[in-house]
C-alpha positions as a printed NumPy array, in Angstrom:
array([[  0.   ,   0.   ,   0.   ],
       [  1.049,   3.646,   0.252],
       [  3.993,   4.89 ,   2.283],
       [  4.712,   7.579,   4.814],
       [  7.388,  10.117,   3.86 ],
       [ 10.85 ,   8.669,   4.284],
       [ 11.843,  11.389,   6.724],
       [  9.446,  10.057,   9.353],
       [ 10.898,   8.493,  12.471],
       [ 11.726,   4.844,  11.943],
       [ 10.221,   2.237,  14.141],
       [ 12.73 ,   0.523,  16.45 ],
       [ 13.642,  -2.874,  15.134],
       [ 13.737,  -6.033,  17.203],
       [ 16.866,  -8.071,  17.743],
       [ 16.55 , -11.793,  18.409],
       [ 16.488, -12.526,  22.113],
       [ 19.429, -14.358,  23.594],
       [ 17.059, -16.852,  25.169],
       [ 15.495, -17.989,  21.87 ],
       [ 14.782, -21.692,  22.394],
       [ 16.665, -24.11 ,  20.175],
       [ 14.715, -26.757,  18.337],
       [ 15.876, -29.839,  16.533],
       [ 15.796, -29.904,  12.752],
       [ 17.149, -33.017,  11.065],
       [ 20.651, -32.208,   9.944],
       [ 20.807, -28.894,  11.784],
       [ 21.979, -30.4  ,  15.078],
       [ 19.486, -28.956,  17.542],
       [ 19.84 , -25.415,  16.289],
       [ 17.273, -22.894,  15.173],
       [ 17.583, -22.448,  11.418],
       [ 18.88 , -18.923,  10.897],
       [ 17.697, -17.363,   7.624],
       [ 18.852, -14.   ,   6.252],
       [ 16.795, -12.018,   3.714],
       [ 18.737,  -9.326,   1.807],
       [ 17.328,  -6.557,  -0.398],
       [ 18.513,  -3.148,  -1.58 ],
       [ 15.733,  -1.563,   0.51 ],
       [ 13.056,  -2.492,   2.999],
       [ 10.286,   0.095,   2.761],
       [  7.059,  -1.925,   2.84 ],
       [  4.825,   1.119,   2.522],
       [  6.334,   2.112,  -0.826],
       [  7.875,  -1.01 ,  -2.356],
       [  6.266,  -4.149,  -3.718],
       [  9.455,  -6.141,  -3.125],
       [  9.558,  -5.012,   0.506],
       [  5.87 ,  -5.868,   0.982],
       [  6.593,  -9.335,  -0.386],
       [  9.47 ,  -9.792,   2.073],
       [  7.407,  -8.396,   4.944],
       [  4.462, -10.677,   4.284],
       [  6.661, -13.718,   3.879],
       [  8.702, -12.89 ,   6.974],
       [  5.6  , -12.298,   9.054],
       [  4.238, -15.733,   8.17 ],
       [  7.59 , -17.5  ,   8.594],
       [  8.012, -15.902,  12.023],
       [  5.161, -18.068,  13.288],
       [  7.349, -21.145,  12.689],
       [  9.487, -21.628,  15.804],
       [ 12.062, -23.562,  13.767],
       [ 13.074, -20.429,  11.848],
       [ 14.894, -17.344,  13.099],
       [ 14.606, -14.772,  10.309],
       [ 16.569, -11.544,   9.839],
       [ 16.09 ,  -8.866,   7.165],
       [ 19.124,  -6.816,   6.065],
       [ 18.866,  -3.764,   3.801],
       [ 20.859,  -0.542,   3.334],
       [ 17.653,   1.543,   3.359],
       [ 14.884,   0.883,   5.875],
       [ 11.457,   2.479,   6.157],
       [  8.848,   1.647,   8.778],
       [  8.762,  -2.185,   8.984],
       [  5.171,  -2.01 ,  10.177],
       [  5.56 ,  -5.152,  12.307],
       [  7.753,  -6.695,  14.954],
       [ 10.414,  -8.14 ,  12.634],
       [ 14.181,  -8.388,  13.083],
       [ 15.173,  -5.727,  10.542],
       [ 18.777,  -4.552,  10.417],
       [ 20.063,  -1.581,   8.501],
       [ 23.368,  -2.345,   6.819],
       [ 25.072,  -2.421,   3.452],
       [ 28.148,  -3.88 ,   1.834],
       [ 30.397,  -3.579,   4.893],
       [ 28.138,  -5.788,   7.008],
       [ 27.438,  -8.52 ,   4.475],
       [ 30.409, -10.759,   5.251],
       [ 29.921, -10.812,   9.008],
       [ 26.128, -11.124,   8.881],
       [ 26.336, -14.009,   6.4  ],
       [ 28.564, -15.82 ,   8.876],
       [ 25.776, -15.655,  11.475],
       [ 23.193, -17.42 ,   9.285],
       [ 22.604, -20.877,   7.838],
       [ 20.902, -19.736,   4.617],
       [ 20.528, -16.472,   2.696],
       [ 17.531, -15.451,   0.568],
       [ 18.339, -12.593,  -1.829],
       [ 15.665, -10.365,  -3.395],
       [ 15.71 ,  -8.085,  -6.439],
       [ 16.993,  -8.539,  -9.982],
       [ 20.005,  -6.614, -11.28 ],
       [ 20.989,  -5.055,  -7.962],
       [ 24.664,  -4.882,  -6.938],
       [ 23.953,  -5.772,  -3.304],
       [ 22.114,  -8.922,  -4.407],
       [ 25.023,  -9.918,  -6.654],
       [ 27.646,  -9.298,  -3.959],
       [ 25.589, -11.189,  -1.388],
       [ 25.39 , -14.156,  -3.76 ],
       [ 29.16 , -14.063,  -4.349],
       [ 29.983, -13.905,  -0.638],
       [ 27.477, -16.681,   0.083],
       [ 29.277, -18.926,  -2.403],
       [ 32.655, -18.115,  -0.83 ],
       [ 31.344, -18.801,   2.673],
       [ 29.444, -21.916,   1.581],
       [ 26.074, -20.529,   2.703],
       [ 23.113, -21.935,   0.696],
       [ 21.526, -19.303,  -1.54 ],
       [ 17.878, -18.784,  -2.533],
       [ 17.117, -16.042,  -5.069],
       [ 13.895, -14.166,  -5.862],
       [ 14.423, -11.787,  -8.81 ],
       [ 10.804, -10.499,  -8.587],
       [ 10.614,  -8.688, -11.951],
       [ 12.891,  -7.79 , -14.865],
       [ 12.182,  -4.32 , -16.249],
       [ 13.679,  -3.842, -19.726],
       [ 12.702,  -0.196, -20.182],
       [ 15.062,   2.763, -20.489],
       [ 17.167,   4.4  , -23.172],
       [ 19.391,   2.326, -25.459],
       [ 22.461,   2.268, -23.243],
       [ 20.458,   1.258, -20.157],
       [ 18.877,  -1.579, -22.1  ],
       [ 22.34 ,  -2.621, -23.308],
       [ 23.66 ,  -2.67 , -19.734],
       [ 20.68 ,  -4.739, -18.601],
       [ 21.277,  -7.319, -21.345],
       [ 24.975,  -7.494, -20.45 ],
       [ 24.095,  -7.978, -16.762],
       [ 21.635, -10.764, -17.618],
       [ 24.245, -12.623, -19.676],
       [ 26.915, -12.439, -16.982],
       [ 26.045, -11.62 , -13.375],
       [ 22.395, -12.692, -13.487],
       [ 23.241, -15.964, -15.21 ],
       [ 25.776, -16.826, -12.502],
       [ 23.336, -15.939,  -9.72 ],
       [ 20.564, -18.09 , -11.187],
       [ 22.917, -21.041, -11.67 ],
       [ 24.389, -20.701,  -8.195],
       [ 21.115, -20.492,  -6.267],
       [ 19.751, -23.694,  -4.717],
       [ 16.366, -22.457,  -5.911],
       [ 15.006, -19.459,  -7.784],
       [ 11.68 , -18.262,  -6.394],
       [  9.289, -16.898,  -9.031],
       [  6.05 , -15.038,  -8.466],
       [  4.137, -17.074, -11.05 ],
       [  4.693, -19.92 , -13.499],
       [  4.903, -17.639, -16.53 ],
       [  8.23 , -16.265, -15.352],
       [  9.95 , -19.557, -16.212],
       [  9.503, -18.838, -19.921],
       [ 10.761, -15.292, -19.368],
       [ 13.913, -16.625, -17.7  ],
       [ 14.467, -19.055, -20.566],
       [ 14.214, -16.206, -23.107],
       [ 17.012, -14.482, -21.216],
       [ 19.169, -17.62 , -21.185],
       [ 18.607, -18.111, -17.44 ],
       [ 18.04 , -21.712, -16.372],
       [ 17.764, -22.297, -12.599],
       [ 18.465, -25.701, -11.079],
       [ 15.141, -25.583,  -9.209],
       [ 12.107, -23.295,  -9.313],
       [  9.678, -22.508,  -6.495],
       [  6.48 , -20.555,  -7.139],
       [  5.743, -18.184,  -4.247],
       [  3.307, -15.484,  -5.455],
       [  2.599, -12.198,  -3.776],
       [  0.018, -12.897,  -1.099],
       [ -1.999, -11.392,   1.736],
       [ -2.223, -12.132,   5.425],
       [ -5.017, -14.669,   5.936],
       [ -6.16 , -12.709,   8.986],
       [ -6.944,  -9.659,   6.851],
       [-10.679,  -8.98 ,   6.58 ],
       [-12.295,  -7.392,   3.486],
       [-14.308,  -4.196,   3.473],
       [-13.936,  -3.274,   7.153],
       [-13.033,   0.424,   6.856],
       [-15.051,   3.652,   6.525],
       [-14.676,   5.014,   2.981],
       [-13.376,   8.363,   1.773],
       [-15.746,   9.146,  -1.089],
       [-13.774,  10.109,  -4.195],
       [-15.065,  12.52 ,  -6.818],
       [-15.981,  11.345, -10.31 ],
       [-18.492,   9.297, -12.245],
       [-16.869,   6.887, -12.091],
       [-14.126,   7.616,  -9.541],
       [-11.018,   5.716, -10.665],
       [ -8.048,   5.067,  -8.384],
       [ -4.434,   4.028,  -8.899],
       [ -2.062,   3.243,  -6.024],
       [  1.633,   2.636,  -6.594],
       [  4.934,   3.986,  -7.823],
       [  4.849,   6.681, -10.515],
       [  7.02 ,   5.138, -13.189],
       [  6.729,   4.976, -17.008],
       [  6.353,   1.188, -16.817],
       [  3.032,   1.736, -14.997],
       [  1.607,   3.484, -18.104],
       [ -0.545,   5.911, -16.124],
       [ -0.581,   8.119, -19.219],
       [ -2.777,   5.459, -20.868],
       [ -5.356,   5.875, -18.103],
       [ -5.205,   9.671, -18.4  ],
       [ -5.692,   9.388, -22.17 ],
       [ -8.683,   7.071, -21.601],
       [-10.461,   9.898, -19.756],
       [-11.142,  11.402, -23.2  ],
       [-13.03 ,   8.298, -24.397],
       [-16.822,   8.297, -24.465],
       [-16.998,   5.701, -21.674],
       [-15.138,   7.925, -19.208],
       [-16.247,  11.443, -20.167],
       [-17.207,  12.265, -16.556],
       [-14.613,  10.138, -14.77 ],
       [-11.993,  11.512, -12.38 ],
       [ -8.682,   9.689, -12.019],
       [ -7.105,   9.735,  -8.528],
       [ -3.392,   8.871,  -8.311],
       [ -1.848,   7.865,  -4.975],
       [  1.919,   7.507,  -5.023],
       [  5.111,   9.289,  -5.875],
       [  7.94 ,   8.783,  -8.304],
       [ 10.103,  10.39 , -10.937],
       [  7.366,  10.154, -13.605],
       [  5.069,  12.644, -11.884],
       [  6.327,  15.804, -13.699],
       [  5.788,  14.153, -17.083],
       [  2.296,  13.011, -16.118],
       [  1.372,  16.478, -14.828],
       [  2.607,  18.029, -18.076],
       [  0.537,  15.579, -20.147],
       [ -2.526,  16.261, -18.006],
       [ -2.205,  20.009, -18.614],
       [ -1.47 ,  19.515, -22.32 ],
       [ -4.624,  17.44 , -22.779],
       [ -6.772,  19.838, -20.748],
       [ -7.564,  17.274, -18.055],
       [ -6.156,  19.047, -15.001],
       [ -9.55 ,  19.141, -13.277],
       [-10.063,  15.398, -13.803],
       [ -6.701,  14.053, -12.644],
       [ -5.834,  14.358,  -8.948],
       [ -2.335,  13.677,  -7.627],
       [ -2.624,  12.801,  -3.938],
       [  1.025,  11.897,  -3.307],
       [  1.804,   9.142,  -0.823],
       [ -0.862,   8.377,   1.757],
       [ -0.502,   6.129,   4.756],
       [ -1.886,   2.612,   4.681],
       [ -5.098,   3.444,   6.502],
       [ -5.964,   6.402,   4.263],
       [ -5.209,   4.365,   1.144],
       [ -7.599,   1.626,   2.247],
       [-10.318,   4.191,   2.895],
       [ -9.762,   5.688,  -0.572],
       [-10.048,   2.201,  -2.063],
       [-13.371,   1.778,  -0.291],
       [-14.575,   5.142,  -1.67 ],
       [-13.719,   4.627,  -5.354],
       [-15.79 ,   2.934,  -8.059],
       [-12.901,   0.974,  -9.582],
       [ -9.132,   0.697,  -9.496],
       [ -6.994,   0.686, -12.626],
       [ -3.632,  -0.999, -13.21 ],
       [ -2.336,  -0.335, -16.74 ],
       [  1.266,  -1.579, -16.262],
       [  3.237,  -3.115, -19.097],
       [  5.355,  -5.152, -16.673],
       [  4.54 ,  -6.575, -13.24 ],
       [  5.934,  -9.415, -11.192],
       [  2.628, -10.174,  -9.514],
       [  0.868,  -7.016,  -8.32 ],
       [ -0.345,  -7.248,  -4.739],
       [ -2.626,  -4.269,  -5.322],
       [ -4.951,  -6.513,  -7.372],
       [ -5.27 ,  -8.933,  -4.459],
       [ -5.817,  -6.096,  -1.989],
       [ -8.436,  -4.468,  -4.208],
       [-10.421,  -7.625,  -4.905],
       [-10.288,  -8.684,  -1.25 ],
       [-11.699,  -5.27 ,  -0.323],
       [-14.472,  -5.75 ,  -2.883],
       [-13.095,  -3.072,  -5.237],
       [-13.478,  -3.884,  -8.962],
       [-10.082,  -4.   , -10.723],
       [ -9.376,  -3.076, -14.354],
       [ -6.017,  -4.678, -15.221],
       [ -3.812,  -4.782, -18.3  ],
       [ -3.676,  -8.186, -19.951],
       [ -0.125,  -9.151, -18.94 ],
       [  1.197, -12.335, -17.344],
       [  1.626, -10.874, -13.866],
       [ -2.006,  -9.732, -13.742],
       [ -3.361, -12.827, -15.482],
       [ -1.699, -15.033, -12.857],
       [ -4.159, -13.549, -10.364],
       [ -7.298, -12.832, -12.398],
       [ -7.381, -16.282, -14.006],
       [ -6.797, -17.982, -10.652],
       [ -9.662, -16.206,  -8.868],
       [-12.116, -15.931, -11.768],
       [-12.067, -12.166, -12.358],
       [-12.453, -10.951, -15.969],
       [-11.637,  -7.248, -15.63 ],
       [ -8.741,  -7.162, -18.112],
       [ -8.025,  -4.987, -21.155],
       [ -5.504,  -5.164, -23.982],
       [ -2.222,  -3.476, -23.071],
       [ -1.909,  -0.074, -24.751],
       [ -5.459,  -0.124, -26.177],
       [ -6.908,   3.159, -24.876],
       [-10.491,   2.52 , -25.986],
       [-10.467,  -0.982, -24.494],
       [ -9.042,   0.437, -21.273],
       [-11.846,   2.998, -21.066],
       [-14.545,   0.414, -21.744],
       [-13.1  ,  -2.039, -19.209],
       [-12.78 ,   0.628, -16.494],
       [-16.367,   1.781, -17.074],
       [-17.646,  -1.799, -17.026],
       [-15.784,  -2.594, -13.8  ],
       [-17.091,   0.586, -12.159],
       [-20.657,  -0.621, -12.797],
       [-20.054,  -4.097, -11.394],
       [-19.435,  -5.708,  -8.024],
       [-16.784,  -8.216,  -7.001],
       [-18.533, -11.585,  -6.504],
       [-18.194, -13.285,  -3.131],
       [-16.634, -16.268,  -4.911],
       [-13.778, -14.077,  -6.164],
       [-13.167, -12.637,  -2.694],
       [-13.106, -16.138,  -1.208],
       [-10.76 , -17.371,  -3.966],
       [ -8.326, -14.586,  -3.056],
       [ -8.499, -15.563,   0.61 ],
       [ -8.035, -19.262,  -0.091],
       [ -5.396, -19.113,  -2.817],
       [ -3.175, -16.176,  -1.934],
       [ -2.263, -16.215,   1.751],
       [  1.268, -15.964,   3.098],
       [  0.618, -18.581,   5.739],
       [  0.055, -21.32 ,   3.128],
       [  2.937, -20.347,   0.85 ],
       [  5.42 , -19.674,   3.66 ],
       [  5.132, -23.292,   4.805],
       [  6.337, -24.466,   1.376],
       [  9.335, -22.146,   1.511],
       [ 10.249, -23.163,   5.069],
       [ 10.257, -26.809,   3.986],
       [ 12.684, -25.947,   1.202],
       [ 14.909, -23.932,   3.563],
       [ 15.245, -26.973,   5.794],
       [ 15.948, -29.244,   2.839],
       [ 18.601, -26.882,   1.457],
       [ 20.457, -26.714,   4.775],
       [ 20.259, -30.485,   5.343],
       [ 21.682, -31.129,   1.879],
       [ 25.484, -31.524,   1.915],
       [ 26.958, -28.247,   0.803],
       [ 29.145, -28.33 ,  -2.287],
       [ 32.662, -27.119,  -1.799],
       [ 32.745, -23.355,  -1.947],
       [ 34.533, -21.389,  -4.629],
       [ 37.571, -20.962,  -2.411],
       [ 37.876, -24.666,  -1.607],
       [ 37.53 , -25.63 ,  -5.266],
       [ 40.193, -23.109,  -6.227],
       [ 42.468, -24.394,  -3.481],
       [ 42.167, -27.956,  -4.754],
       [ 42.752, -26.879,  -8.343],
       [ 45.922, -25.035,  -7.422],
       [ 47.406, -27.396,  -4.841],
       [ 46.184, -30.937,  -5.564],
       [ 49.603, -32.18 ,  -6.627],
       [ 48.367, -35.763,  -6.918],
       [ 46.172, -34.645,  -9.81 ],
       [ 48.233, -34.295, -13.006],
       [ 45.639, -31.911, -14.453],
       [ 45.706, -29.531, -11.475],
       [ 47.225, -26.141, -12.213],
       [ 49.733, -26.505,  -9.388],
       [ 51.021, -29.801, -10.81 ],
       [ 51.382, -28.342, -14.303],
       [ 53.326, -25.351, -12.974],
       [ 55.693, -27.576, -11.02 ],
       [ 56.27 , -29.71 , -14.092],
       [ 57.009, -26.622, -16.163],
       [ 59.495, -25.196, -13.661],
       [ 61.409, -28.467, -13.284],
       [ 63.55 , -27.723, -16.359],
       [ 66.258, -25.708, -14.549],
       [ 66.349, -28.247, -11.693],
       [ 66.774, -31.104, -14.143],
       [ 69.656, -29.228, -15.801],
       [ 71.338, -28.929, -12.395],
       [ 70.957, -32.679, -11.838],
       [ 72.482, -33.433, -15.246],
       [ 75.46 , -31.146, -14.6  ],
       [ 76.069, -32.539, -11.104],
       [ 75.879, -36.125, -12.41 ],
       [ 78.351, -35.288, -15.157],
       [ 80.818, -33.926, -12.575],
       [ 80.396, -36.434,  -9.748],
       [ 78.75 , -39.566, -11.165],
       [ 75.991, -39.213,  -8.571],
       [ 73.863, -36.403,  -7.158],
       [ 73.102, -35.669,  -3.5  ],
       [ 70.244, -33.236,  -2.93 ],
       [ 69.171, -31.463,   0.234],
       [ 65.488, -30.561,   0.065],
       [ 64.732, -28.157,   2.922],
       [ 61.098, -28.443,   3.928],
       [ 60.569, -31.059,   1.231],
       [ 58.304, -34.077,   0.827],
       [ 58.468, -37.3  ,  -1.157],
       [ 55.29 , -36.338,  -2.973],
       [ 56.939, -33.274,  -4.483],
       [ 59.546, -35.391,  -6.252],
       [ 56.903, -37.218,  -8.253],
       [ 57.502, -34.448, -10.783],
       [ 60.559, -36.495, -11.843],
       [ 60.175, -40.164, -12.821],
       [ 61.638, -42.616, -10.31 ],
       [ 63.546, -44.278, -13.159],
       [ 65.223, -40.981, -14.007],
       [ 66.299, -40.379, -10.4  ],
       [ 67.723, -43.911, -10.261],
       [ 69.586, -43.509, -13.557],
       [ 71.325, -40.377, -12.241],
       [ 71.972, -41.969,  -8.839],
       [ 70.116, -39.165,  -7.08 ],
       [ 69.839, -39.309,  -3.275],
       [ 67.533, -36.81 ,  -1.588],
       [ 67.688, -35.721,   2.055],
       [ 64.366, -34.329,   3.253],
       [ 65.037, -31.833,   6.034],
       [ 62.086, -30.75 ,   8.189],
       [ 61.574, -29.353,  11.671],
       [ 59.435, -32.318,  12.755],
       [ 60.575, -35.96 ,  12.825],
       [ 58.985, -38.501,  10.49 ],
       [ 57.045, -41.486,  11.835],
       [ 58.6  , -43.983,   9.439],
       [ 61.944, -43.685,   7.658],
       [ 61.421, -43.109,   3.923],
       [ 62.581, -45.598,   1.32 ],
       [ 65.576, -44.884,  -0.954],
       [ 66.468, -42.622,  -2.64 ],
       [ 65.03 , -40.561,   0.239],
       [ 66.324, -40.046,   3.747],
       [ 64.848, -37.88 ,   6.502],
       [ 66.508, -35.397,   8.827],
       [ 64.978, -33.31 ,  11.625],
       [ 66.691, -29.909,  11.82 ],
       [ 66.196, -26.164,  11.476],
       [ 66.913, -24.796,   8.015],
       [ 68.275, -21.624,   9.628],
       [ 71.021, -23.647,  11.346],
       [ 72.799, -26.185,   9.145],
       [ 76.048, -26.098,  11.14 ],
       [ 76.194, -29.913,  11.089],
       [ 77.079, -29.676,   7.383],
       [ 80.281, -28.388,   5.847],
       [ 80.384, -25.755,   3.146],
       [ 79.308, -27.164,  -0.207],
       [ 78.193, -30.435,   1.392],
       [ 75.441, -30.957,  -1.184],
       [ 75.548, -30.873,  -4.944],
       [ 72.1  , -29.247,  -5.013],
       [ 70.092, -27.523,  -2.286],
       [ 66.432, -27.246,  -3.082],
       [ 63.609, -25.436,  -1.285],
       [ 60.055, -25.012,  -2.507],
       [ 57.741, -22.48 ,  -0.817],
       [ 59.547, -22.588,   2.527],
       [ 61.539, -19.387,   2.917],
       [ 58.37 , -17.317,   3.416],
       [ 57.482, -19.462,   6.462],
       [ 60.688, -19.402,   8.504],
       [ 59.854, -16.266,  10.508],
       [ 60.963, -12.642,  10.669],
       [ 63.573, -10.884,   8.512],
       [ 66.548, -12.09 ,  10.586],
       [ 65.567, -15.756,  10.269],
       [ 64.894, -15.314,   6.553],
       [ 68.436, -13.953,   6.076],
       [ 69.96 , -16.81 ,   8.108],
       [ 67.944, -19.348,   6.135],
       [ 69.194, -17.932,   2.83 ],
       [ 72.831, -17.784,   4.023],
       [ 72.791, -21.376,   5.252],
       [ 71.298, -22.72 ,   2.021],
       [ 73.871, -20.898,  -0.076],
       [ 76.72 , -22.048,   2.2  ],
       [ 76.027, -25.783,   2.066],
       [ 75.218, -25.85 ,  -1.668],
       [ 77.274, -26.15 ,  -4.812],
       [ 74.113, -25.1  ,  -6.671],
       [ 70.72 , -24.067,  -5.324],
       [ 67.128, -23.839,  -6.482],
       [ 64.967, -21.723,  -4.134],
       [ 61.31 , -21.087,  -4.992],
       [ 58.81 , -18.834,  -3.183],
       [ 55.442, -17.24 ,  -3.998],
       [ 55.686, -13.728,  -5.413],
       [ 54.435, -10.941,  -3.166],
       [ 52.953,  -9.249,  -6.237],
       [ 50.757, -12.209,  -7.152],
       [ 47.189, -10.917,  -6.594],
       [ 46.089, -14.237,  -5.051],
       [ 47.611, -15.086,  -1.683],
       [ 48.549, -18.782,  -2.165],
       [ 48.025, -19.991,   1.415],
       [ 44.587, -18.551,   2.151],
       [ 43.526, -18.401,  -1.519],
       [ 42.085, -14.914,  -1.038],
       [ 42.689, -12.135,  -3.587],
       [ 44.757,  -9.187,  -2.293],
       [ 44.796, -10.612,   1.249],
       [ 48.56 , -10.135,   1.731],
       [ 48.326,  -6.5  ,   0.614],
       [ 45.849,  -5.612,   3.352],
       [ 46.884,  -4.086,   6.71 ],
       [ 47.853,  -6.74 ,   9.251],
       [ 44.995,  -5.787,  11.585],
       [ 42.426,  -6.313,   8.827],
       [ 43.982,  -9.664,   7.865],
       [ 43.678, -10.814,  11.469],
       [ 40.001,  -9.83 ,  11.512],
       [ 39.304, -11.769,   8.318],
       [ 41.007, -14.905,   9.638],
       [ 38.935, -14.648,  12.814],
       [ 35.713, -14.577,  10.789],
       [ 36.151, -17.351,   8.216],
       [ 38.183, -20.306,   7.005],
       [ 40.346, -19.167,   4.085],
       [ 42.014, -21.591,   1.69 ],
       [ 44.322, -23.914,   3.627],
       [ 43.633, -22.042,   6.861],
       [ 40.857, -23.037,   9.225],
       [ 38.962, -20.259,  10.942],
       [ 41.031, -18.972,  13.862],
       [ 39.628, -19.868,  17.266],
       [ 40.941, -16.699,  18.924],
       [ 43.005, -13.579,  18.314],
       [ 46.291, -15.28 ,  19.165],
       [ 45.734, -18.049,  16.643],
       [ 44.711, -15.477,  14.027],
       [ 47.984, -13.6  ,  14.572],
       [ 49.916, -16.851,  14.234],
       [ 48.232, -17.696,  10.919],
       [ 48.729, -14.228,   9.462],
       [ 52.404, -14.156,  10.48 ],
       [ 53.06 , -17.711,   9.296],
       [ 53.603, -16.563,   5.71 ],
       [ 55.643, -13.484,   4.779],
       [ 55.765, -13.232,   0.996],
       [ 58.865, -11.771,  -0.632],
       [ 59.314,  -9.399,  -3.553],
       [ 61.766,  -9.915,  -6.397],
       [ 64.   ,  -7.188,  -4.986],
       [ 64.088,  -8.89 ,  -1.573],
       [ 64.974, -12.219,  -3.185],
       [ 67.799, -10.583,  -5.096],
       [ 69.176,  -9.11 ,  -1.856],
       [ 69.008, -12.525,  -0.157],
       [ 70.675, -14.266,  -3.118],
       [ 72.851, -11.542,  -4.676],
       [ 74.625, -13.764,  -7.218],
       [ 71.502, -15.669,  -8.263],
       [ 69.39 , -15.282, -11.351],
       [ 65.82 , -14.529, -10.247],
       [ 63.154, -16.029, -12.489],
       [ 59.587, -14.743, -12.221],
       [ 56.888, -17.261, -13.11 ],
       [ 53.675, -15.834, -14.521],
       [ 50.086, -16.966, -15.117],
       [ 48.078, -15.024, -17.696],
       [ 50.705, -12.306, -17.464],
       [ 50.37 , -11.953, -13.685],
       [ 53.271, -12.688, -11.295],
       [ 52.965, -16.101,  -9.658],
       [ 56.254, -17.087,  -8.005],
       [ 59.987, -16.382,  -7.844],
       [ 62.881, -18.824,  -8.302],
       [ 66.456, -18.062,  -7.257],
       [ 68.913, -20.085,  -9.372],
       [ 72.589, -20.156,  -8.488],
       [ 75.   , -19.175, -11.278]])
């Protein structure tokens, strides 16, 4: 219905009580199922999307298995005792972590897209209600909308566990846009089943007939068609009352003056819900001439109140009128048909059967139960690995020959193999010290090749092994920063892969580098590049470029890549400090005589390799 001005004092919102009783849901381990609804705004008195969320949330709240929160950057008067939180992009990550499932509302909105992305990263099941796709606007706006549909919208629809549509006809609309959800739920706009029809004193509106429109003033609503219909013979004495506000009002006022209809078109602005209902009771018919609607609640509200409705013949309106048996529809854009339909409706009454069909078929309480059942099913279902986990496996599953990490290791092995060949030519055998190494790493070279070059490999680590490795490997427990047990040049080749960044502060890094150079005839030292945009340990873009304090906060809030979520601040500090990536300049200072090779992926820095001359 209509809204109060946005400057009015907002109603205090309720926070969930700490003593909320926990109930047992199969697969949710005795916990209340926490559901988050996200929209770009929550102003139920002025927004159809917000009214949909409000009605759904009000019905779901009656289910003691669900704890529901609404998050939106802009909040009007919620109009009921709901847990509504005002917050935007900065709060999304933390709030998502507090919930078991997120339900996003609104097509082509950045906050919906970002919420979906963060939900995938955090592994939170996603449900998506696009509501309605408006394709109006100038050419460049339409171009942007098509580009969004082919990229962002397509990913959101594919990612969601279910896409909630307002009526069945939207499935064909999605298909025309190349959007194919994995599952579809039909949850139409509804009314509260406790709402009673025709129980308010009317405000008698002027006109014979008195026509009324309630809603946003937008070109897609085609209110200019209704104004033009006032000049038809059927509506020669009609007065059109417009309740609502929007950017289309100046254009409509100009058209009204141009056509000489100023005395027969009344702009009432926004009225509160009670006044709007009284105006509905005092009109002869309501008119909805929109060219695009998800599923207009105003039709349900009008018919339930016994107000005849003249509606454009579009899918969103037909989904209601066909279901309840109301025939007050006119051809979209046909001014004469609009005038005749409005006049006919104004002379008729809404049958009791239609009012009862609205009450029986379009109540939130019935539809909310279906959605709650799906929420529970979605949370019980094993969650697929999130984007971050899949990326981690793709980069670091070295047992998989097709993994990117394996292919990169295979590609970089050329210089190491050359060192082995040269050492074998000089000594007839090759002894290698691999600091921080594993047997698995050496699968990059065939066992037959290592045997043919008589390669022996000492794996040096700071923790002892449980079982001694088989030849050509041997194990040694020691600190790579202190190799005093070995003489200078004790090994033909010293190798280290992604270890130097883990040894500690700058002093230990320098000692580590000095010791490796001292005991080696030749060395091969690899480390991730500081200027790689993706931090390789937590698999989070730009993480290592952030301030330390912010990195600690992120590690406290979520599991990242190879890192589990930190249990406390101390553990978070330990994780953040466990990897100190080096730049090419720092590597050159540590190994002044070495040739520094920079590995790249798609032109971006990936890692650094220091090769002895």
